[in-house]
ZANULO-306373 format. One record per residue (C-alpha): x, y, z; residue in three letters. Coordinates in nm, 2 decimals, always signed. Layout:
BEGIN
px,py,pz,residu
X,Y,Z,ala
...
This chain:
BEGIN
px,py,pz,residu
-2.63,+1.80,-0.44,met
-2.88,+1.65,-0.24,ser
-2.97,+1.62,+0.14,glu
-2.93,+1.24,+0.09,lys
-2.58,+1.25,-0.09,asp
-2.44,+1.51,+0.17,asn
-2.50,+1.30,+0.46,lys
-2.27,+1.14,+0.67,lys
-2.20,+0.80,+0.66,lys
-2.03,+0.59,+0.91,thr
-1.82,+0.22,+0.90,val
-1.64,+0.08,+1.22,ser
-1.26,+0.01,+1.19,phe
-1.34,-0.36,+1.13,ser
-1.60,-0.25,+0.79,gln
-1.26,-0.04,+0.69,phe
-1.01,-0.30,+0.73,ser
-1.19,-0.55,+0.52,asn
-1.27,-0.29,+0.23,trp
-0.92,-0.18,+0.26,trp
-0.78,-0.54,+0.20,thr
-0.99,-0.65,-0.03,cys
-1.30,-0.44,-0.21,pro
-1.48,-0.73,-0.31,his
-1.55,-0.90,-0.02,lys
-1.68,-0.56,+0.18,trp
-1.90,-0.52,-0.09,tyr
-2.02,-0.91,-0.04,arg
-2.01,-0.87,+0.33,asp
-2.20,-0.51,+0.34,tyr
-2.34,-0.45,+0.04,ile
-2.48,-0.78,-0.04,leu
-2.55,-0.85,+0.34,lys
-2.37,-1.20,+0.26,glu
-2.18,-1.15,+0.58,lys
-2.18,-1.45,+0.83,thr
-2.06,-1.47,+1.18,phe
-2.05,-1.70,+1.45,glu
-1.90,-1.70,+1.77,asp
-1.61,-1.97,+1.85,asn
-1.44,-2.00,+2.13,leu
-1.11,-1.79,+2.02,ile
-1.35,-1.48,+2.00,met
-1.50,-1.54,+2.33,thr
-1.16,-1.62,+2.51,phe
-1.07,-1.27,+2.35,gly
-1.38,-1.12,+2.51,thr
-1.27,-1.26,+2.82,ala
-0.90,-1.15,+2.81,ile
-1.04,-0.79,+2.66,his
-1.29,-0.77,+2.96,glu
-1.04,-0.85,+3.24,thr
-0.74,-0.62,+3.18,ile
-1.05,-0.33,+3.12,gln
-1.11,-0.43,+3.50,leu
-0.78,-0.41,+3.63,tyr
-0.72,-0.09,+3.39,leu
-1.01,+0.06,+3.54,lys
-0.93,+0.02,+3.87,thr
-0.55,+0.05,+3.82,leu
-0.63,+0.47,+3.69,phe
-1.00,+0.51,+3.86,gly
-0.85,+0.40,+4.24,leu
-0.45,+0.28,+4.27,asn
-0.22,+0.02,+4.21,asp
-0.27,-0.16,+4.52,lys
-0.65,-0.19,+4.42,arg
-0.58,-0.32,+4.11,ala
-0.30,-0.57,+4.22,asp
-0.55,-0.72,+4.44,lys
-0.75,-0.83,+4.18,ile
-0.72,-1.18,+4.12,asp
-0.73,-1.17,+3.78,met
-0.70,-1.56,+3.66,met
-1.01,-1.61,+3.87,lys
-1.16,-1.31,+3.70,tyr
-1.07,-1.45,+3.34,phe
-1.22,-1.79,+3.40,ile
-1.53,-1.66,+3.54,trp
-1.56,-1.43,+3.26,ser
-1.44,-1.74,+3.00,phe
-1.71,-1.95,+3.11,lys
-1.99,-1.68,+3.15,arg
-1.91,-1.62,+2.75,gln
-1.90,-1.98,+2.64,ile
-2.20,-2.03,+2.82,lys
-2.43,-1.74,+2.73,lys
-2.32,-1.80,+2.34,lys
-2.36,-2.18,+2.43,asn
-2.03,-2.22,+2.21,ile
-1.89,-2.60,+2.22,pro
-1.57,-2.71,+2.37,his
-1.39,-2.99,+2.51,ser
-1.20,-2.97,+2.83,gln
-0.89,-3.02,+2.68,leu
-0.95,-2.72,+2.43,glu
-1.09,-2.48,+2.76,phe
-0.76,-2.59,+2.97,asp
-0.55,-2.47,+2.63,asp
-0.75,-2.16,+2.65,phe
-0.68,-2.11,+3.02,val
-0.34,-2.21,+3.00,glu
-0.28,-1.92,+2.76,asp
-0.48,-1.66,+2.94,gly
-0.26,-1.72,+3.28,arg
+0.05,-1.68,+3.01,asn
-0.07,-1.35,+2.88,ile
-0.20,-1.24,+3.25,leu
+0.12,-1.28,+3.41,ala
+0.27,-1.09,+3.12,glu
+0.06,-0.82,+3.14,phe
+0.05,-0.78,+3.50,lys
+0.45,-0.83,+3.55,asp
+0.54,-0.54,+3.74,pro
+0.84,-0.40,+3.50,val
+0.54,-0.44,+3.18,asn
+0.32,-0.24,+3.45,arg
+0.53,-0.01,+3.48,leu
+0.67,+0.05,+3.11,arg
+0.33,+0.05,+2.97,phe
+0.11,+0.21,+3.20,phe
+0.27,+0.46,+3.45,pro
+0.02,+0.61,+3.65,arg
+0.26,+0.90,+3.71,asp
+0.24,+1.00,+3.33,lys
-0.03,+0.83,+3.16,trp
-0.41,+0.89,+3.27,glu
-0.73,+0.67,+3.13,leu
-0.95,+0.90,+2.96,leu
-1.18,+0.58,+2.85,gly
-1.25,+0.26,+2.74,ile
-1.41,+0.15,+2.42,glu
-1.55,+0.55,+2.38,asp
-1.70,+0.60,+2.06,glu
-1.45,+0.81,+1.79,leu
-1.59,+0.99,+1.54,asn
-1.36,+1.06,+1.31,val
-1.36,+1.16,+0.93,glu
-1.19,+0.96,+0.71,ile
-1.28,+1.12,+0.34,lys
-1.56,+1.23,+0.11,asn
-1.84,+1.21,+0.43,asn
-1.73,+0.88,+0.57,val
-1.66,+0.91,+0.91,asn
-1.51,+0.61,+1.10,trp
-1.66,+0.50,+1.43,arg
């Protein structure tokens, strides 16, 4: 076996999931480089929700629950959502924006509900080790998941 053959390859979870679901689509996307991706309002919404919840969790586990609960999550979410839309120049109507803001309000209310927070994020039972830390796990045959 040559040194080149012995080199480990890494794949992201989305790449592995793509291959698992449809090897031909994976081949077209990653080998033939036919994959196309365009940011859209849905992806932008997801990024804004993610950033908002991440800020809350970092504050909750890094400082304390009182500081985390003082974060105006809706205000931060709307700021993040608008920033992402502007940065990526995402076309949208005011109605679409308002619908996503309402969805964000519902998601964040459910997330921040004290019963849910204590159930899913108890500081006395869990500690936050990292958010978006790189994983390096071998799947098989010199292919790692990253």
